[in-house]
Each structure stands twice: as C-alpha cells, then as structure tokens.
C-alpha positions, 0 to 999 in steps of 0.5 A: 509513513504515507500521506492519506490524501494527495493532490492529483497532478492532472486535475488538482483534485484531492484523492486518497494516496495509494497504499501498498495494497493499492499498488498492484491494482494500478500496475498495467501488467496485471489483467482486468480480472485481477483488477476487478477482483481487487475492486470487488474485495475493496468494495466489500470489505472497506465499508466494514473497515471504516464502519464506526457502528461496528465493534472491532471484534466483529470487524476482525473476521472480515479483515482476515478474510479480506487479507487472505483473499487479497493475498491469494489473488496476488500470489496467483499473479506469479510476480517477480522482484522486477514486477515489484520494482516496475509497479512501484515505479508506475504509482506515485506514492507520497510519503509524509513530509519530514519522513526523510529527515526522521529516517536520516536522523535515525541512521545518523544516530544509529537508532533502528527504525522499524516499520510495522505495517499491515501492508505488503513488505516488498512493496514498502521496501521498494518505495523506500529504496526508490526514494533513497530512504532505505538505510 
C-alpha cells in the first residue's frame, strides 16, 4: 500500500519510504538503545532478505529471528495507543497513488478490503485512520 521510494521534502533526494516497522525507529520518544538495536537488526537481516543468491528456504529462519527480536525490543518499550498515534504523526509515509480511490470504491460497493501484511497492524491502522482511509 505504501510507495517504495519517496522524495525527501528537504533535499529532494530519493529515499526509501518508511515501513510500519521503520516508524518506531524514527519516533523521538524511543531512546538511543532502541534505535541502535533496531539498526543492528536491520543491518544484520536486511541483506539476507534481499540476497538473490540465497534460497528462500534458507532465508526463512533468519526472517523469523529478525521478526522475533524486533518485536521483543518493541514490546519492551511499553508503548501506549497514544504513542502509536504520536509516532505515526511524526513520520511521513506516502501511500501509493490511487489507493484512496480503490478503498473508497470498495467501501461504496460494499466490497471488503483486507490488508495482509507482515507489518505492525496497529501502525498500519493508524496510518489509514490519519489519511481518512479506514472505512
């Protein structure tokens, strides 16, 4: 649902759009240790995720470890619902062009639109709410 590449509003350079997992890492309320550990996990596991020479079956155990460790450190932050609202408000996540029309059309025609994502559900929900796309 989100764009992969976005323009930085300050520098106009192309950069990766934030994912729902990237939102907490940009939240100023979370401390340096959380951000360091999040970066360490990313630097460890992302190269495995995108490694074209590695078989899918060999990647899976690493992705499971990444997910488990990332969620452990996130849960240790004892975030509240208001924290999620605040962190989504701090991070600019651009959705794909036309998504608003697709969701509105689904709503108008009573077609359910289900989001299947490996992302963080509460953050995805808040992103959709913030952009008035949660019907």
